[in-house]
Every structure is written in C-alpha cells, then in structure tokens.
N, C-alpha and C positions, 0 to 999 in steps of 0.2 A: 503493499499500500504504500502510496507514496506522500512523504512528509507534508507538514504544515509549518508554515512560519509562526503560528500562533502556540506558544508552546501549550498552553490549557488545552487547547483540541488536539495537538498531537499526542497528550497523555490520555485522551478520549478513544484516539485511533489504537496507541497501545492495546488500552484496555479492551476495544472492541475484538482486538485480533487474537488476545489471548483467552476470548469468551468470557471475560471478569465482568461482573454486574456493573452498570454505574450508577452512579450514585448524585445526589443533590448537587454537590459541584459541577459535578459532569455537565448538567442539564443547564444549570448556570454558564459554564464555559461556552456550550451550543448555543445557547440563544443569545449571548454577549459578541461572540465570534465574528471578526469582518472577514474570516476564509469563509465566505458563505459558499463557494465553491467547492472548497477541501471537504466542508460538512456536507457538502450535497454527495459528494463521490463514496464517503462512506458511508449514509444513509442507502446511496444508491448499491451500493455493493453488498448490504445487510437486505435490503427487498431481493434482490436478483438469489442470493443465497436459500431465501424462502420461496419465491414465486418465480423465478427465471425472470423472463420478458413478458409474462401474463398478467394484466390488468381486466378485471372484472368490471361488470355492469349489470344493471339489473332492468326489465323494462315493467318500469311501476308508473302506477297511479296516486299522487296527494291527495286526500282528503282533508279537508278543514271544516267540518260541521258549521262552527258559529266562531265569529271573533269576539262574542260577546263575553266577558272577562269580568270576575270579583276583583281581579291583581288591577294593580296601577304601577304595574314595571315602567319604571323611567325611558328604559332602553326599546320599547314595544311600542311600534307603530301599527301592530297589527292589530291589537286588542281597542275593544271597544265597549262603551255602556249601551243597555237597550236603548237610548233618547239619541244617541249620536247618528247621524247622518249616514255613515259609511258603516255602522251595524249592520250584521245578518246573522240569519239562521238556516241554513239547508233544510228543506224537506228530504224525507225519506224515498219519496218519488225522485226529488233531483239526484239525491246520492246514488240511487239506483241506474240512473242511465249512464252517470260519469265512469261507472264501474263496470260498463259492459263488455269493453275493449279487452283484447286478447293480451292481458299483462299478468306478471306471474307475481307481483306484490302489490297491496296497496298499504300505503302508511296514511294513517289517520293520527291527526293530532290538532288540537283547536284548544277555544277560551273555556274558563272554566264559568260555566251559565249557572247565573244567582239562579234561576229559576226552573231549569232543566233537572228532573231527578235523575239518578241514577240508570234506570231505567231506559231511558231515552238514548244514553250514550251506548246500553247493551244493544239496543234494539237497531242503533247503527251497524254494528257487526251485524249481528243477524241479516242487515239487509243485504249488506257488502258480499255475506255467505251466498245469499239465496242468489242474488243476481249474477254473480261469478263463483261458482263452486271450486274452480281452480285456482284460483288467487289466494294467494296466502296471505293474512292481514298481521302487518306489524301493526300496534295500536298503542297509545296513550302513553304520556312521558308519566315518571315518576312524579312529578305535580298533581297529574291528572289523579292518577290512582292514590295518592294521598288524599287528595280532594274528594273523593268518590266514598271515601274509609268514611272520614269524619262528615261528609254529610250525610250517609246512611247509618252512623256510627254501628260500624262493622267492624271487621277487621282485613287488614290489608290480603291476607288469606282468601279471606269471603271475597273480595273484590277479584282477586286472582280466578277463583274458581268460575264465578258469573261469566268473567271475560273469555277464559277459555271454552266455556262452555258456549258463548256466541260466535266462537271461530276464531279470536287470536290464537300466533302460534309463537309470536317475537313482540319485543318491546321496542320500540325506539330509545336515544339516548339522550335526547333534546330537555332543557330544566335544569342543566347540571352549573351551567353559565359557567363562573371560576369559585371553585372550594375558595370562600375568602369571606369571612365573617365582616371584614370590614367592607369591602365591596357589596354585600348583600344588602348592609344596612344603610348604605349609598345608595343602590339604585335597584334594589327589588326587595324592599324589607318585607311586604307580606308573601313573598315565596317561601318554601321551605328550604334549610339550610341542606351544606354537603352532609351532615351525618343522616338527616331521612332521608336524602335519595339516595345514600349509598345502602344505607338499612333495606329499603324498596326494591333495588336491583338484588341486594343479596338474597331477600325473601325469592324473589323473580326465580333467581338461579337456583335455589336450594329445591323449585318447583320445576324445575326441567326449562322454563322461559330462558331462552339464550337474546341477551340483550345488546346495544349498542352505547358507548361512551362518547360523551362529547365535550369542549371545552371553547366559551366565548370569550375570543380572545383581541386585543385591537382596541381597549377602551381606557379604563382607568386603572387595569390592574397592572402587577406590577411582573417583572422577572419571576422573585422570587415565587408569586402567587401561581405563574403558572406550573413553573416544575412543582410546588407540591401538590398541585390539582392531578401532575399526571403519575405523582408517586402515590396517592391514595390510591388512583385507578389500579394501579401495577399491585397495589396490597390488596386490594380486593380479588381481583384476578388472581393471585398466588393463592387464593381461599377457595375460591370459586371454580374457574377457569370459563365463567358463564358469560365474559362479553365477545361477539363476534369481533366488532372493529372498533377503532378511536374516530373520531373525528374532530379535527378542528374546525369551528365556525369563527371565520373574519367577520368582526364586528362591521355592522351595515350604517351608516352616519343616522340616515333618514334625518328627520324632524328633532333630534333629541336633543341637538346641541352638548351631546356628552365628549366626545371627542371633534379635535379641529381638522383633523384629515384621516382617510382609513389609513389601515395598516398596508406598508406597501410591497409590492411581489417579493421583495428579497426577506422583509418580515415574514412571509406567507413561508417562504419556501425554509428560512431558518426553524419555524413551528413544526411543518410537518417532519423536517428533518432530524430533528432533535427527538419527536415523538417516536418516529420508527426505531432509533437507539435506545432511546430511555425504556419504551414501551416493550422489552424484551419476549412478555408473556403475550401481546397481544399478535393475533394471527394476521389481520391486517388494518392499514391506513388507510382511511378514506380522504382523497383530493374531491373534497363539495363542490364541484364546479358553478354551483347556484350562488354560492357566496365569495368564491375565489371568481369567477369568469373563468371564462373556458381558455383564454390563454395561460392564466397562470397556474390552472388545473392541470393543463398540459404538460406544462414544464414539472409540475410536482411529480411526475409521473415518470423523472429522474432523480429525483428527490426524496424518495422514499416511498411515496405512495404506490399500493398498488390496486386501486380501486374508485370508480368516478361516479360512485351511488347509479342514477338510473335516469332513463327518460321524462320522470316525475309527472308529465301531463298537463298539471296547472301548478305554480306554486305559488302561494301567496304571502305568505310570512315573512320571507325575507324583501321579496318587493313591493311591499306595505312598506318598507325602510327603505327606498329607493334603491333594491339591487339592479344594477345596470346588465345584468345577466338576462338570457331568455328563460320566460319562464318555465317552457318548457322545452324540448330536445330531443331529436329523432335518433335512431339507433344509428341510420346513415354516419350523421353528424359524431356520435359516440365514438363510434369505430374509427372515422376517420382523426377524431382527436387521439385516439389511442396511437394508431400507426405512425402519425406525426411526430409522435415521441418516440420512436423506434420499437411500440410494444406491439405486444397480440392480442387483438380482444376475445375476451371468453364473456358468453353471458351465463349469469348465475340465477338462482332466486333468492326468496328473502331468505332461506336459511344456508345460504354459500352453496347448495348443491350446482355442480356443470350441467349446463344446459345445450348450449352448445359453444361451437367455434367457431373462429371467421377466418377460414384460409386464405393467405393473400393471390391478390389477382394475378393469372400468369403475364399478363401484359396491362404494365402499369403508367403506360401512357394515357392523357388526356383524351376523353371520349373525341375531342372536337381534332383531334392530330391523327386520329385512326381512319386511313384512308378506305378501309373497307366500308364506314358506313355513312361515307361523307355524301351519300347520295339519297340516304333515310334520314326519316325525322329523327333528331337527335333528343328530343324531351322523353320519347318513350324508353329510348335505349341507352338512354345517360346511365339510369344508376344500375342496370343490368350489367353494363360494361364497368362502370366504376367500380361498383360494389358485389363481391362475390354473395352468393347465399349463404347460409349459416348451416353449418355440418351439425347434426342432432348427434349429441353424444350424453345425453341423460341416462341411457341405458347403462351405463359405467358406474353409477350413484356413485361418484367421486365428490367431492368438496372442493373447494378453491384452495384449500389450505395444502391437499395433496397432489398438488399437481406436478410437483418434484419427483413424487414416490413412484416405485419399480409399475404399480398398478394403473398408472398414469400415462405410461409409453402410448398406448396407440392413442390416446386423446391428445397426446403432443404430438404424435405424426400428425396425424389429421389437420390439427393444425397450423402445419409450418410445409404441409403440401399444397402447392397453388394450384388453382383452380383456372381451366381453359374455359375461354368465351371463345364460340364460334362467332365468324365475322358474318357479315350480312345483317340484313334487315332482321331474319328470324333468331332473334339473339336468345339460346338456351340457357338456361339457370346452369351454374357451374359448378361442375362435377370433380371431386376430389381427385387428386391422380393418386395410383398407387407407389409405394417406395419403400425399400429394405431397409435401408439406412437410417440409424436413430441420429437426430440432432440433438446437439446440446440446448438445454433448456435455456440456457445464459445467453444463448448467441444471438444476432440481430435476425428479426425476422424477414 
C-alpha cells in the first residue's frame, strides 16, 4: 500500500494492513486528513477485499404516508402541522396505486401523525402487501416505533409483532441523526435520544429483523461526535450482527439556516471512506445518491461505498429540504453511474439477496456511432444498444456480501461475460456469452 505523507493516516494504513481494529483516534485522523486521495485508496482496497468491483442497488419505491408530525425538528423541512398549507395525508387507495409497479422493496417512513392510531400505520403495510405481494417491506424508523409504543401503551416487542404480521421484513436506519445529546437538545429536542434508538434496533435484531443505520452529518456536529456515533453503532453490531448497511446522510440546507453551506464533495468522500474503515463489522456502506447527488455518489464508489440504494420512485423528505438530486432514478441511470465508476452493477432485494447482474455490452460505442443502425430509428434502439438486459441469478440464493466466495463463482462469471447486441433495426436482447476462465473479482469490468 502506498505511503501517506500524513503520519496519522499512515498509522491507519499500517493498522488496516495488519488487520488491527481502528479506534477513536484513527477515526479523527481519517476525518481530518488532507490526504483525501490516500484515504480513499485505503478505503477502496477494503471495499474490494469485501465485494470486489461489484456495487449493489435495488428496484424500490419510497412511500411517505403523511408529513403531519407532532415533532418540530429544526432541520426538517418535510414535517408539517395539520393546518399547514403543505400538509398531506395519503389515502390507502393512493398508496395502493403507487406500489403496483414491479419493485423489490417498498421503503415506508413518514410523520408522527397526532391523530392517526397505530392501526392506521399497520393498514399501510397491509395495503402494500395486498397490492404488491412480491415486494419486501422495509418500514418505520426507531423514532416511529417508539411513537407507536408510547401512543398505544404497549411494548416495542408488541409493536413489532403487529408490524411483522402486516408484512414488515426489515427496518430502515433513519432517525439516528447524530448520537450527541448536545446536538439533540439544539436541533431535535422532542425526538428520542441515541440510547433509545440503539435499544429499539437491538430489540429488532433479537427478533431477526435486520436493519440499517444512518448518520446525519454536515450541520453543527463535530468530528468527535461523528466518530463516536460510528463507534456506538459498531458496538451494537458486535453484539447483534443485525445491521445490513451504514448510510451517511449529507445534511440538506433547506430553509433551516442551521449551516451556511452544505458539506463539500471532499467532506462527503472523507465520511464515506472513514465509515468503510472504522465500521469493520458492517457488510455494506451506502452512497445515498439522493443526498450526495449523482456525481458524488458515483465517486464514492471508489472511496469505500459498495451500494447506491435504489430507484426510489419518488423521494419527498430530502427534496423538501431542497435536495438538488432527481426525485427518482431509472435502472439505466443507476447502472450507468456504477459503470462510470469502474464498477459492475448487481441488483439486490431489501434483504440484500442477489437478484440479477448486468453484463457489460460487447460493443461500448455510443448508439449514434453504430453504423449498422444509422438507418434505424434511434429512440427505440438506443436503450437496447446501450444497456444489456439483466441476467437473472436469483436462483443461486446468494447475498451481496457473499460475492467473492466460491459459491458465487458462476454469478461472477455471468456478471463479467459481455453481451452481444446484433446489428440492424431488429435489436435483440443481450445474450450472455459462455466462457471457461474465471476472472478476478477485483479486476476492472
């Protein structure tokens, strides 16, 4: 591994090479280093050691049933009081209509409505399951779980009983913000603190419910608080192993006036890389394109991230805070982002099971440069020429963290076998080539 001119980062490099666990001081060194490229090189090597050149994404739809909320968090431009002009409440019919497309995951989070009984939130999940039985439901943050328990005067375990019966299979990681009582008092006093957040996730893990974890950064938190946040998550993961992924969320300025400017791309990349190296027991680090923006998210795939989240469908929360990213993303755009980063796309589901791989096209020329289709209508041809069809590998029953294991050998071969696209106006779907040689999973696509 190339040496760094930053002595504190060099200490991190040597510890990573020796497989020694990083500590608080190492976390501080990574977040404060000027050698961002050197940090990225180490984090990228760690990412490739785990998942090679593969990057995951999911076909998903986000549902935010209501923005009416009893809380008044200073940073949240999504929440509303019932009398506010921008307040809304989705009907079950509206929810049913929005989840009928062929997605693998439905992500459900929203406001803490002062008048909705817990049963209403349960009905949301039942409606989704009925409308799209094939979609896995990842629902409700720890903040919402706590709200349901207090509102109904029941235990968290009973809340989970009813949600699981309604179709919940996984839990998002939102509501963590940053584990700092100082920040909580200043920005979201009415929301649960980190001890309760961790308690609820530990209960979920004990019931077999896998969850994600997040960090909201780029506001008034310090580097010390960011590192402490990650170490607390690492401690819980040591005990339970129940987290799927860690998702750093870049603060969106919105109308809050909390921060003068957003975190820079360099700050985003430092945070992603630090997470990959410090959270040694997390299988995945996500570059959430909604908050990072597509360009920085694509860069983050060389700084330790190995997942882009998904197509989203329609994101409302970050965009209420004026996020500049698109509200949704097509499969074609996601695979393009992944390939532009020198990575290989892998479609997964909410449980991180591998659904499909996207082999590279045999001819990478832009459609307008393909002489054999010059006389054809480029619009219907363009997608088929530029994007090969996915190769279904769901039957292998593998998870994304198993991509470099011997059991994934055939999946790796399919992912790297270029597809042929026949010339002419009748462009057929890409057909995977057969090949005998196994290519290193960390090689370029």
